[in-house]
N, C-alpha and C positions, 0 to 999 in steps of 0.2 A: 824333752822337747829339747830345742838348739837353740842355740840364742846364737845370731853373727853379731858382737860387739860395736864391730865397723859399721852394718850398714842398717843397727836395730830392727834386726826384722827376726822371727822365725822359719825353722826350717821345719821340712817337713823331713821323712823318714828317707826318700828317695831323695833329700838335695833340693829338691826346688824349694822357693818360697810356694808362701803359705798361696801369694793371689797368683803364681801362675798355673798353678793346677785349676783343675774344671771340677772333681771330684771330691768331696768331702774329702779333706788332709787330714793324713796320720800322723800321732807325733807319739813322742818319747822318752817319758821320762824320769830318769834316772839319780839316781838315790845313794852318799857314802851311807847313808846309818840306819838303809831301809830293814835288811837284813837283821841288826840289830840289835830294833826297838821291838819287831815282829819277837823277836826269843825271847826280850826281858817280854813285853802281854802274855807270852805264854805259861810266862816263870811266873809274872805278878799271878793269873786264873789259876795254876795249878798251886799254885802255894795259897788260894781263896776254896779251893775246888770246885773253880770254875769253870764248868761243860767238860769236866772228866770224865768219859766216857768208857773208859775201864777200869779193874777191881784187882794189882798181882799183887798173887798170896806167895811169899818166901818165908820160908822156914816159921809160918803159920802168923808170921804179920801181914794186916794188907795195906798199901801203896795204890793211892789213887793214882792217873794218868790219860792223858788222850793217848790217843789210839793211832791218830795220822803222825804225833811227835813218836814214840815207837817203834813206827812203820815205816817212818822215812830216817832214826838212824841204828837202829838193826834189821837183816836179813831174818832173823830166826821171827821176832817179833810182826813183819813182813808176810810171814807164811802162816804163824800161829790167828792173830787177824785179817787176813781179807777173808772177803765174803761173812764175816761174823759181825749180822745188822743188830744181835737182838740189844734188847735195852741193858742197859748193869752189866754187863757181861764181866765175867768174873776168869780171870786166868792164873792156873796155880802151878806154879814153875817146879820141877824136880831139883830137890838139893843139891846134884851134880853140876847142874846148868849155871844158880849164880846164888851165892850169900845178901845174906840181908846187909851187911855193911857195904858191898858194894852198890846196895842199890837205895843203900840212907846217903851214899854223898853224892 
């Protein structure tokens, strides 16, 4: 949402003031902390095993994770996880792909 401080009224996406529009106005809200807040929330959920929907097995050790985060951060996981809908999915990673120390960090 854009606020014109000189006139103190809201601006719609196309720059017209709300009262100039005949149809329902569309607003845009911009936040400088939104991305940080989402990542912090996902990290907190992961630490508490909340909504973790996949288990990774690396060198025999299990790690819980969020599929969406893995797929968003890695082409490898995107390819492995796309289309997988089963509950309690377990993915065993070959030792040559990653080691446990890298996953733990």
